[in-house]
Structures are given as structure tokens and as C-alpha cells.
Backbone as CSV, one residue per row, in Angstrom:
resi,resn,N_x,N_y,N_z,CA_x,CA_y,CA_z,C_x,C_y,C_z
1,MET,-7.720,19.827,20.460,-8.638,18.722,20.389,-8.169,17.685,19.373
2,SER,-7.738,18.165,18.180,-7.298,17.211,17.161,-5.988,16.543,17.567
3,ALA,-5.138,17.262,18.313,-3.882,16.662,18.769,-4.155,15.502,19.716
4,CYS,-5.145,15.657,20.595,-5.514,14.568,21.511,-6.059,13.375,20.736
5,ALA,-6.878,13.649,19.740,-7.449,12.565,18.933,-6.353,11.800,18.205
6,LYS,-5.363,12.522,17.672,-4.255,11.860,16.981,-3.412,11.053,17.950
7,ALA,-3.166,11.595,19.134,-2.377,10.865,20.132,-3.074,9.571,20.525
8,ILE,-4.387,9.638,20.716,-5.154,8.435,21.069,-5.131,7.442,19.912
9,LYS,-5.277,7.939,18.690,-5.284,7.072,17.506,-3.983,6.282,17.405
10,TYR,-2.836,6.946,17.556,-1.565,6.254,17.418,-1.225,5.430,18.652
11,ALA,-1.741,5.794,19.810,-1.557,4.950,20.993,-2.248,3.608,20.781
12,PHE,-3.442,3.628,20.191,-4.142,2.377,19.884,-3.422,1.592,18.794
13,ALA,-2.858,2.288,17.818,-2.179,1.600,16.718,-0.963,0.825,17.211
14,TYR,-0.250,1.379,18.186,0.941,0.719,18.706,0.646,-0.157,19.921
15,SER,-0.580,-0.243,20.366,-0.885,-0.963,21.605,-0.603,-2.454,21.522
16,ASP,-0.704,-3.048,20.335,-0.477,-4.489,20.230,0.932,-4.823,19.749
17,PHE,1.881,-3.896,19.851,3.260,-4.160,19.448,3.930,-5.107,20.427
18,LYS,4.551,-6.154,19.894,5.324,-7.104,20.689,6.690,-7.244,20.037
19,LEU,7.741,-7.128,20.821,9.093,-7.176,20.291,9.407,-8.533,19.668
20,ASP,8.833,-9.605,20.197,9.148,-10.943,19.706,8.348,-11.342,18.472
21,GLN,7.357,-10.565,18.079,6.521,-10.925,16.934,7.210,-10.545,15.633
22,ASP,6.901,-11.267,14.571,7.509,-11.032,13.270,6.656,-10.050,12.473
23,TYR,7.189,-8.862,12.173,6.475,-7.851,11.411,7.058,-7.670,10.015
24,THR,7.867,-8.606,9.564,8.474,-8.453,8.248,7.414,-8.570,7.164
25,PRO,7.534,-7.767,6.110,6.554,-7.847,5.034,6.659,-9.184,4.302
26,LYS,5.544,-9.626,3.730,5.550,-10.889,2.999,6.424,-10.731,1.763
27,ASP,7.218,-11.767,1.496,8.126,-11.711,0.363,7.664,-12.661,-0.734
28,ASP,8.124,-12.377,-1.922,7.777,-13.209,-3.066,8.967,-14.105,-3.392
29,TYR,9.212,-15.084,-2.528,10.380,-15.946,-2.621,10.380,-16.762,-3.906
30,ALA,9.239,-17.320,-4.293,9.182,-18.186,-5.475,9.536,-17.424,-6.746
31,SER,9.008,-16.220,-6.905,9.313,-15.462,-8.123,10.764,-14.993,-8.132
32,ASN,11.333,-14.688,-6.967,12.745,-14.309,-6.908,13.631,-15.478,-7.294
33,LYS,13.252,-16.672,-6.881,14.040,-17.867,-7.182,14.083,-18.112,-8.687
34,THR,12.955,-17.976,-9.358,12.933,-18.208,-10.804,13.670,-17.108,-11.555
35,ARG,13.647,-15.886,-11.059,14.341,-14.775,-11.703,15.850,-14.916,-11.619
36,LYS,16.336,-15.592,-10.603,17.764,-15.676,-10.348,18.403,-16.941,-10.921
37,GLU,17.795,-17.608,-11.888,18.336,-18.858,-12.413,19.675,-18.676,-13.117
38,ASN,19.910,-17.590,-13.786,21.156,-17.371,-14.526,22.159,-16.591,-13.686
39,ARG,22.550,-17.168,-12.563,23.482,-16.491,-11.661,24.930,-16.728,-12.073
40,ASP,25.773,-15.782,-11.735,27.210,-15.940,-11.927,27.763,-16.657,-10.706
41,THR,28.321,-17.832,-10.893,28.814,-18.634,-9.768,30.333,-18.626,-9.671
42,SER,30.989,-17.680,-10.324,32.456,-17.678,-10.317,33.041,-17.260,-8.971
43,SER,32.314,-16.481,-8.198,32.869,-16.000,-6.928,32.185,-16.638,-5.720
44,ASN,31.787,-17.891,-5.827,31.156,-18.579,-4.701,32.170,-18.902,-3.610
45,ILE,31.667,-19.331,-2.465,32.543,-19.694,-1.354,33.289,-20.979,-1.691
46,LYS,34.317,-21.288,-0.898,35.115,-22.485,-1.145,34.276,-23.740,-0.938
47,GLU,34.647,-24.793,-1.606,33.892,-26.045,-1.526,33.925,-26.626,-0.119
48,SER,34.991,-26.404,0.594,35.087,-26.938,1.958,34.097,-26.260,2.914
49,ASP,33.722,-25.024,2.649,32.768,-24.297,3.494,31.325,-24.440,3.023
50,CYS,31.122,-25.070,1.904,29.806,-25.092,1.265,28.728,-25.705,2.150
51,THR,29.009,-26.818,2.798,27.973,-27.480,3.608,27.574,-26.617,4.801
52,PHE,28.546,-25.969,5.421,28.248,-25.116,6.572,27.340,-23.956,6.181
53,TYR,27.710,-23.221,5.132,26.931,-22.049,4.738,25.584,-22.432,4.138
54,ARG,25.521,-23.557,3.431,24.237,-24.009,2.879,23.256,-24.294,4.003
55,LYS,23.726,-24.992,5.022,22.876,-25.291,6.170,22.456,-23.992,6.862
56,LEU,23.391,-23.081,6.983,23.122,-21.807,7.646,22.074,-20.985,6.888
57,PHE,22.203,-20.878,5.560,21.253,-20.094,4.766,19.870,-20.724,4.728
58,LEU,19.794,-22.054,4.662,18.500,-22.718,4.535,17.734,-22.784,5.845
59,LEU,18.441,-22.949,6.951,17.771,-23.191,8.223,17.513,-21.937,9.043
60,THR,18.249,-20.889,8.792,18.111,-19.715,9.654,17.581,-18.521,8.877
61,ARG,17.146,-17.544,9.630,16.748,-16.244,9.092,17.661,-15.217,9.731
62,GLY,17.459,-13.973,9.413,18.266,-12.922,10.016,18.114,-12.931,11.532
63,HIS,19.216,-12.874,12.258,19.137,-13.034,13.714,18.568,-11.811,14.426
64,ILE,18.464,-10.666,13.773,17.885,-9.486,14.418,16.408,-9.344,14.065
65,CYS,16.076,-9.394,12.771,14.692,-9.133,12.350,13.921,-10.400,12.002
66,LYS,14.555,-11.530,11.988,13.918,-12.831,11.696,13.335,-12.888,10.284
67,ALA,13.881,-12.130,9.337,13.367,-12.101,7.968,14.080,-13.139,7.105
68,ARG,13.364,-13.660,6.116,13.944,-14.606,5.170,14.812,-13.824,4.186
69,PHE,15.853,-14.462,3.698,16.763,-13.808,2.766,16.271,-13.992,1.334
70,THR,16.174,-12.886,0.603,15.765,-12.895,-0.805,16.675,-11.933,-1.555
71,SER,16.395,-11.742,-2.844,17.203,-10.770,-3.592,16.888,-9.341,-3.148
72,LYS,15.674,-9.097,-2.629,15.334,-7.774,-2.098,15.862,-7.583,-0.682
73,ASN,16.093,-8.675,0.026,16.585,-8.631,1.400,17.857,-9.477,1.474
74,PRO,18.989,-8.958,0.963,20.201,-9.777,0.886,20.798,-10.051,2.262
75,SER,21.513,-11.156,2.337,22.114,-11.553,3.610,23.564,-11.102,3.682
76,THR,24.024,-10.902,4.899,25.428,-10.626,5.171,25.819,-11.434,6.391
77,LEU,27.092,-11.476,6.661,27.574,-12.162,7.853,27.894,-11.118,8.910
78,ASP,27.250,-11.233,10.046,27.464,-10.321,11.164,28.394,-11.010,12.151
79,ARG,29.499,-10.367,12.463,30.443,-10.971,13.404,29.923,-10.840,14.832
80,ILE,30.090,-11.903,15.609,29.694,-11.877,17.016,30.699,-11.032,17.795
81,TYR,31.973,-11.326,17.599,33.051,-10.552,18.224,33.775,-9.800,17.112
82,ASN,33.723,-8.481,17.153,34.280,-7.686,16.067,35.796,-7.721,15.997
83,ASP,36.462,-8.128,17.066,37.916,-8.193,17.015,38.414,-9.462,16.335
84,LYS,37.527,-10.443,16.112,37.894,-11.672,15.406,37.430,-11.571,13.964
85,GLY,37.971,-12.432,13.124,37.617,-12.435,11.706,36.289,-13.116,11.436
86,HIS,36.004,-13.332,10.154,34.759,-13.978,9.733,34.924,-15.498,9.712
87,SER,35.260,-16.088,10.830,35.371,-17.546,10.906,33.989,-18.140,11.138
88,ALA,33.865,-19.446,10.915,32.558,-20.110,10.992,31.940,-20.019,12.383
89,ASP,32.750,-19.999,13.420,32.199,-19.943,14.779,31.991,-18.510,15.279
90,ASN,32.293,-17.515,14.450,32.172,-16.122,14.886,31.182,-15.317,14.042
91,VAL,30.344,-15.969,13.260,29.405,-15.225,12.422,27.979,-15.703,12.631
92,LYS,27.049,-14.769,12.425,25.618,-15.057,12.386,25.099,-14.438,11.099
93,LEU,24.060,-15.032,10.540,23.452,-14.448,9.353,22.600,-13.251,9.746
94,CYS,22.679,-12.229,8.945,21.952,-10.999,9.225,21.601,-10.363,7.888
95,CYS,20.429,-9.741,7.806,20.107,-9.062,6.547,20.929,-7.771,6.464
96,LEU,21.116,-7.303,5.257,22.000,-6.169,5.009,21.558,-4.912,5.754
97,PHE,20.244,-4.600,5.731,19.754,-3.401,6.411,20.049,-3.470,7.907
98,CYS,19.743,-4.619,8.532,19.950,-4.749,9.974,21.429,-4.639,10.332
99,ASN,22.281,-5.250,9.516,23.714,-5.213,9.787,24.251,-3.789,9.666
100,LYS,23.790,-3.040,8.664,24.221,-1.645,8.520,23.688,-0.792,9.661
101,PHE,22.421,-0.998,10.023,21.820,-0.182,11.074,22.463,-0.470,12.421
102,LYS,22.702,-1.748,12.706,23.250,-2.127,14.005,24.674,-1.609,14.166
103,SER,25.497,-1.748,13.159,26.922,-1.396,13.154,27.551,-1.664,14.522
104,ASN,27.830,-0.635,15.303,28.434,-0.859,16.617,27.482,-0.490,17.749
105,LYS,26.169,-0.428,17.450,25.179,-0.098,18.479,24.842,-1.333,19.305
106,ASP,24.097,-1.127,20.362,23.601,-2.226,21.181,22.634,-3.065,20.351
107,GLU,22.823,-4.385,20.356,22.015,-5.266,19.509,20.542,-5.254,19.906
108,ASN,20.241,-5.185,21.197,18.846,-5.173,21.641,18.134,-3.889,21.230
109,LEU,18.805,-2.756,21.359,18.218,-1.479,20.955,18.008,-1.438,19.443
110,ALA,18.991,-1.918,18.691,18.850,-1.962,17.233,17.691,-2.871,16.838
111,GLY,17.539,-4.004,17.521,16.430,-4.914,17.239,15.083,-4.266,17.497
112,LEU,14.977,-3.485,18.566,13.730,-2.778,18.876,13.374,-1.785,17.775
113,VAL,14.343,-0.988,17.343,14.086,0.017,16.313,13.703,-0.654,14.991
114,ILE,14.367,-1.750,14.650,14.075,-2.456,13.400,12.686,-3.076,13.446
115,GLN,12.307,-3.663,14.586,10.971,-4.246,14.714,9.892,-3.163,14.648
116,LEU,10.146,-1.992,15.254,9.196,-0.878,15.152,9.060,-0.405,13.707
117,LYS,10.174,-0.360,12.975,10.131,0.018,11.557,9.283,-0.970,10.770
118,ASN,9.476,-2.269,11.025,8.700,-3.289,10.311,7.215,-3.204,10.646
119,LEU,6.891,-2.905,11.920,5.487,-2.732,12.304,4.876,-1.543,11.566
120,CYS,5.612,-0.434,11.506,5.115,0.763,10.817,4.892,0.488,9.334
121,LEU,5.804,-0.258,8.707,5.632,-0.588,7.296,4.430,-1.495,7.085
122,GLN,4.240,-2.454,7.994,3.136,-3.399,7.852,1.780,-2.729,8.037
123,LYS,1.682,-1.804,8.990,0.402,-1.159,9.300,0.258,0.226,8.674
124,SER,1.200,0.608,7.821,1.198,1.919,7.155,1.107,3.062,8.163
125,LEU,1.904,2.974,9.216,1.947,4.026,10.235,3.044,5.027,9.890
126,PRO,2.929,6.252,10.379,3.988,7.230,10.107,5.256,6.885,10.882
127,MET,6.399,7.221,10.289,7.690,6.969,10.928,8.457,8.278,11.022
128,THR,9.401,8.324,11.920,10.251,9.492,12.057,11.209,9.556,10.878
129,ILE,11.308,10.725,10.260,12.248,10.921,9.159,13.537,11.441,9.771
130,THR,14.622,10.713,9.571,15.889,11.094,10.183,16.819,11.799,9.206
131,ASP,16.512,11.767,7.932,17.372,12.372,6.926,16.732,13.671,6.430
132,GLU,17.453,14.777,6.522,16.890,16.078,6.145,16.600,16.161,4.651
133,GLU,17.417,15.504,3.833,17.191,15.513,2.387,15.867,14.823,2.034
134,VAL,15.574,13.715,2.694,14.306,13.016,2.474,13.149,13.907,2.901
135,TYR,13.309,14.611,4.021,12.256,15.522,4.484,11.972,16.599,3.443
136,GLN,13.022,17.205,2.884,12.826,18.288,1.912,12.139,17.777,0.647
137,ILE,12.467,16.558,0.219,11.812,15.972,-0.958,10.333,15.754,-0.673
138,LEU,10.026,15.201,0.498,8.632,14.969,0.860,7.881,16.284,1.035
139,ARG,8.534,17.261,1.644,7.900,18.550,1.918,7.502,19.256,0.629
140,SER,8.331,19.138,-0.408,8.029,19.830,-1.667,6.793,19.257,-2.352
141,GLY,6.422,18.029,-2.039,5.261,17.416,-2.666,3.973,17.580,-1.895
142,ILE,4.005,18.244,-0.732,2.801,18.398,0.086,2.004,19.600,-0.406
143,THR,0.753,19.373,-0.757,-0.146,20.472,-1.126,-1.435,20.292,-0.359
144,GLY,-1.773,21.245,0.468,-2.989,21.136,1.279,-2.827,20.008,2.283
145,GLY,-3.886,19.266,2.528,-3.789,18.090,3.374,-4.287,18.317,4.776
146,LEU,-3.613,17.722,5.728,-4.048,17.717,7.119,-3.975,19.101,7.747
147,SER,-4.659,19.250,8.870,-4.711,20.546,9.529,-3.564,20.745,10.514
148,GLN,-2.668,19.803,10.613,-1.559,19.984,11.546,-0.420,20.745,10.864
149,VAL,0.454,21.332,11.670,1.564,22.116,11.137,2.606,21.159,10.582
150,MET,2.959,21.325,9.302,3.896,20.409,8.656,5.202,21.101,8.262
151,ASN,5.357,22.401,8.560,6.528,23.106,8.069,7.601,23.316,9.126
152,ARG,7.473,22.722,10.286,8.476,22.890,11.323,9.187,21.577,11.545
153,TYR,10.488,21.631,11.601,11.253,20.444,11.925,12.435,20.858,12.787
154,ASN,12.897,19.932,13.602,13.978,20.214,14.532,15.264,19.582,14.028
155,VAL,16.338,20.347,14.062,17.653,19.854,13.696,18.474,19.803,14.972
156,ALA,19.059,18.643,15.248,19.809,18.453,16.486,20.956,19.457,16.568
157,GLY,21.042,20.143,17.693,22.116,21.092,17.927,21.882,22.476,17.338
158,GLU,20.849,22.655,16.491,20.597,23.955,15.872,19.278,24.572,16.323
159,THR,18.236,23.774,16.417,16.918,24.291,16.764,16.819,24.493,18.270
160,LYS,16.433,25.709,18.681,16.269,25.985,20.103,14.887,25.511,20.536
161,ILE,14.852,24.684,21.546,13.597,24.172,22.072,13.385,24.799,23.443
162,ASN,12.258,25.507,23.616,11.956,26.150,24.891,11.686,25.093,25.952
163,GLN,12.281,25.295,27.116,12.056,24.387,28.230,11.445,25.185,29.372
164,PHE,10.417,24.628,29.971,9.770,25.283,31.093,10.326,24.724,32.395
165,LYS,10.592,25.628,33.367,11.093,25.217,34.681,10.133,25.734,35.744
166,PHE,9.955,24.958,36.772,9.080,25.323,37.875,9.970,25.722,39.047
167,ILE,10.104,27.044,39.286,10.975,27.551,40.341,10.148,28.429,41.272
168,ASN,10.184,28.106,42.569,9.472,28.864,43.602,7.998,29.089,43.254
169,GLY,7.349,28.090,42.753,5.928,28.176,42.450,5.589,28.922,41.177
170,LYS,6.595,29.280,40.371,6.353,29.989,39.119,6.940,29.195,37.954
171,ILE,6.286,29.294,36.812,6.778,28.639,35.601,7.604,29.647,34.820
172,ILE,8.849,29.284,34.526,9.771,30.163,33.808,10.207,29.437,32.538
173,SER,10.165,30.165,31.400,10.596,29.517,30.150,12.008,29.929,29.799
């Protein structure tokens, strides 16, 4: 009964998800700007490229998550064609997290996962934990709590998952 209630609860929570909507958390751009006044400018880009990159940083956001670039959300250059270098016609601005996550994956699939992550952060929804070390840290801090089973986790390639088959009118596990 409680499993059905939880399934319905999270189905409603995700019902208004739209891939094109911006779920990035609000940033404190003004305070970051004042904090960064004493920057080291010795390793800036060349003067000949300055107008191009200035226009790019001011006018655009990350091309995957549409987030503004701040000191908490640093920007990187994502190459359009990985076999070419970082030339002006072969780069798009991308935030560091999105660029690392996307790596060589499909851009549309990576965008979907990143937008779902941003929605979960915005609405304080639970997310899948993909790192076993993070799971163990979280698990050690759980005392009491919900009535659902929290001590079972599946490891890819190690955990045996029972599969039911329907053969000749009988269910076989």
C-alpha cells in the first residue's frame, strides 16, 4: 500500500517536467562579481580573441543546461567536432559539470539527464545515487526513518536480479 502511495506521489512530482524549461537553481551573480574583484589576469586569452570570447560569455549561457556562468558554475569550451581543435568556429560554451558529464555521450541524452538533475535539485526530489562510496556515507548516517527497506542496493554485474518468465501458462523464476 505504501509503495503505491509513493509511486503516485513521485509520478505527480515529475508530471510537469518539460525538457525545454530551465530548472537551474537561482545564482547569486552580484555577490560573486564583487568577490572576484582581485583576479589574477596574467593568463587571460590573447587580445585578438578578446572581443569574440567577451561577446560569447556575455550573450550566451551553457548550451546544454542553459545556466549562467558564475564562480560556482564555471564555464568551459565544448568542442562541436572532437577531431578539430578549440578554434572559434568549433566551440560552444558549456558549464564544467555538463561538459564532464556529456564527455562522448549523446548530447540529447546528456541534456535530458542534466535537466532531470536540475529539476530534482529545485524540487528537493530524490535522485539515483550512482557512486557506491556516496551511498555508504549516506547509509552510515541513517537512523530510523521511513518504513521502506533502505539496506539493499544493486551493483551492476554483481547483484543477481530474479526474472520471471511466462512459459506454457506457468510463471517460472
